[in-house]
C-alpha positions as CSV (number, residue, x, y, z in Angstrom):
1,M,108.8,66.1,92.4
2,S,106.1,63.6,93.4
3,V,102.7,64.5,94.6
4,P,101.2,62.0,97.1
5,A,98.5,59.8,95.7
6,Q,94.9,60.1,96.8
7,A,92.4,57.3,96.5
8,G,91.8,56.6,92.8
9,I,94.3,59.3,91.7
10,E,97.8,58.5,90.3
11,P,100.7,60.6,91.6
12,L,101.8,63.4,89.2
13,E,105.4,63.4,88.2
14,L,106.8,66.7,86.9
15,A,110.2,66.9,85.3
16,D,112.5,69.8,86.4
17,E,112.0,71.4,83.0
18,Q,108.2,71.3,83.4
19,R,108.4,72.8,86.9
20,A,110.7,75.5,85.7
21,A,108.4,76.4,82.8
22,M,105.4,76.5,85.2
23,L,107.3,78.8,87.6
24,R,108.4,81.1,84.8
25,E,104.8,81.4,83.6
26,L,103.7,82.2,87.2
27,L,106.4,84.9,87.6
28,D,105.6,86.4,84.2
29,S,101.9,86.6,84.7
30,E,100.0,89.6,85.9
31,P,98.7,89.5,89.5
32,L,95.1,88.5,90.1
33,P,92.7,91.5,90.0
34,M,91.9,91.4,93.7
35,I,95.6,91.0,94.6
36,Q,96.5,94.0,92.4
37,K,93.7,96.0,94.0
38,S,95.1,95.1,97.5
39,I,98.6,96.0,96.5
40,D,97.4,99.3,95.1
41,A,95.6,100.1,98.4
42,F,98.7,99.2,100.4
43,R,100.9,101.5,98.2
44,R,98.3,104.3,98.5
45,D,98.2,104.0,102.3
46,L,101.9,103.4,102.8
47,P,102.9,107.0,103.6
48,D,100.3,107.1,106.4
49,L,101.1,103.6,107.6
50,L,104.8,104.5,107.9
51,R,103.8,107.3,110.3
52,T,101.1,105.5,112.3
53,H,102.2,101.8,112.2
54,P,105.9,101.6,111.2
55,G,107.3,98.1,111.3
56,Q,104.0,96.3,111.6
57,W,102.2,93.8,109.4
58,V,99.0,94.9,107.7
59,A,96.5,92.9,105.6
60,Y,94.4,94.2,102.7
61,H,91.5,92.7,100.9
62,G,91.0,94.9,97.9
63,D,90.5,98.5,99.2
64,D,89.6,97.2,102.7
65,R,92.3,97.1,105.4
66,V,91.7,93.9,107.3
67,G,93.9,95.0,110.2
68,F,97.3,95.1,111.7
69,G,99.2,92.3,113.4
70,K,102.5,91.5,115.1
71,T,103.1,88.6,112.8
72,E,102.4,87.7,109.2
73,T,100.9,84.4,110.3
74,E,98.4,86.2,112.6
75,L,97.1,88.2,109.7
76,Y,96.9,85.2,107.3
77,Q,94.8,83.4,110.0
78,R,92.6,86.4,110.4
79,C,92.0,86.7,106.7
80,F,91.2,83.0,106.3
81,A,88.9,83.2,109.3
82,Q,87.0,85.9,107.5
83,G,86.5,83.6,104.5
84,H,89.2,85.2,102.3
85,T,91.3,83.0,100.0
86,R,95.0,83.3,99.2
87,D,93.9,84.8,95.8
88,D,92.1,87.8,97.2
89,F,94.3,89.4,100.0
90,I,97.8,90.5,100.7
91,V,99.8,90.8,103.9
92,G,102.6,93.3,103.9
93,F,105.2,94.8,106.2
94,T,105.1,98.6,106.7
95,E,108.6,99.7,105.6
96,P,109.8,102.2,103.0
97,G,109.6,100.7,99.5
98,A,107.3,97.9,100.4
99,F,105.5,96.5,97.3
100,D,107.7,98.7,95.1
101,P,107.0,97.7,91.5
102,D,110.8,97.2,91.0
103,E,111.2,95.1,94.1
104,E,112.4,91.6,93.8
105,I,109.6,89.3,95.2
106,E,110.5,86.6,97.6
107,V,108.4,83.5,96.9
108,T,107.8,81.5,100.1
109,C,105.4,78.8,98.7
110,W,104.9,77.2,95.4
111,D,101.6,75.7,94.3
112,V,103.1,73.8,91.3
């Protein structure tokens, strides 16, 4: 994988083994505290959300519910507009078993 060069910065080359090691480390690490707090709030509220907002997207920043949306993208944009970073909020879909601790997590973007 090659990262585009910026002025005065050499591109970084990572071997497949290095990328794999970095990904394993990410997957094995504990969630960031604010992410964990957001997940806990989502899980706590899920029974009510399933009654009041089934099949909708919802965003949490810690214990605070940012809001509901028709799309995941809409909520990401709302959170970013409020000054939140990717490290301090979650967007989840209200369905049974969402954010279950035993759930396989689908990763949609890698920062390595």
